[in-house]
N, C-alpha and C positions, 0 to 999 in steps of 0.2 A: 067561724066566729071572727076571724081577722077581717074577712070581707065585709061583715056587718059593721065593724068598727070603722073601717075605712070609708064606707058609705056614709055613716053618720058624721064623720069628721069633714067630709067634702061638702055636705049640704050647707053648713053655715057660710062657707066660702062662696058658694054659688048664690046664696041669698044676698050677701054683701055686694057681689058683682052685679046682680040684677037690680038692686036698689040704686047703685051708682049709675047704671045705664039709664034707669028711669029718671034720675035726678039731673043728669047732664044737660038735657035740653032746656031746663029751667034755670040753670046757673047764669047765663047771660042776662036774663030778665031781672034776676035779683041784683046783679052787678049794676045794670043800667038804672034800676030804681034807686040804688044807694048813691050813685054819682049824680043823678039829676039835680037834687037840691044843692049839692056842692057847686055845680056848674052855674045854677041860677044865682047863688050867693056870690060866686066869683064875678059874674057879670055885674051884679048889683054893686059890689065893692068897687069895680072898675069905674062904673058910672059915677058913684059917689066921689071917688078920687078925682075924676075929671072936673066935677063941680067944685070940690073943696080946694083944689090947687089952682083954680082960675084958668083952666085950659081954654074955656069958652071965650075969654077976653082976647085971645090971639088966633084961635083956630075955628074953622067952620066944621060942624058935625051936626047934621039934622037931628039925629036921635037924641042928642043932648040939648037941642034948641040953641046951639052955639052958632054965632055968625061973626066971629072975629075976622079981622083982615090983616093982622100983622104977620102971622105965621102961615104956613101952607094950609090949604083946605084939605080936610081928610076925606070928605065925600068926593067920589069920582076920581080918586087918586090911585091908579092901578100900581104905581111903584111903591106904595106904602105896604111894607111887610112887617110881620111881628119882629123879626130880628132888627130891622131898621128902627122901628118904634122904640124897642127896648134900648138900643144903643143911643138914640137921640134923647130919650127921657133920662137915661143914666148919665150921659156925658155932656149933653147940651151941644150947641154950636151956634155961633152968631148971636142973634137976639134970644135964642132959646136957652134958658138957664139949665144948669145941671141939677138934677134931683137925686143923683146917686147917693149923696150923703144925707139926704133929707127923708127919703122913702126907703122902705125895705125892698129887697129883691122881690118878695111876694107882692108887694103893692105895685111895683113897677110892672111886673108881669100881668097883674090884674088890669092895670090901666091900659097896657099895650093890647091885651086880649080884647078889652072892651072897645077900644078904638077900631081895631081890625074887624071885629064882628059887627060893629054898628055902622061902619061907613057905607053910605048909599052908593050904588054903582054910578 
């Protein structure tokens, strides 16, 4: 009788393990589906910030229809990295004003991500 009880107790454990093994390949798909709208919203937010804060008046960025000539062009700028963009947006330099006290860290990151993702080669 003990062996029958042991066999019954082990079966639910195996069923749980089998269900987990079957579900595992689908977990990345669910995660990707959940994050895709957030990425699109983040990109859209960055583009809106680019427009709202007047970045187009100084910088060139084809994706935004920007053709400013005061600041550096973003399109074709291989030295433009996210870290550089975040630092410059936050602290400013020269004619570039500091937006660190005007924008949240989330907004600065969204703007920097948009610029980096949108710059044409």
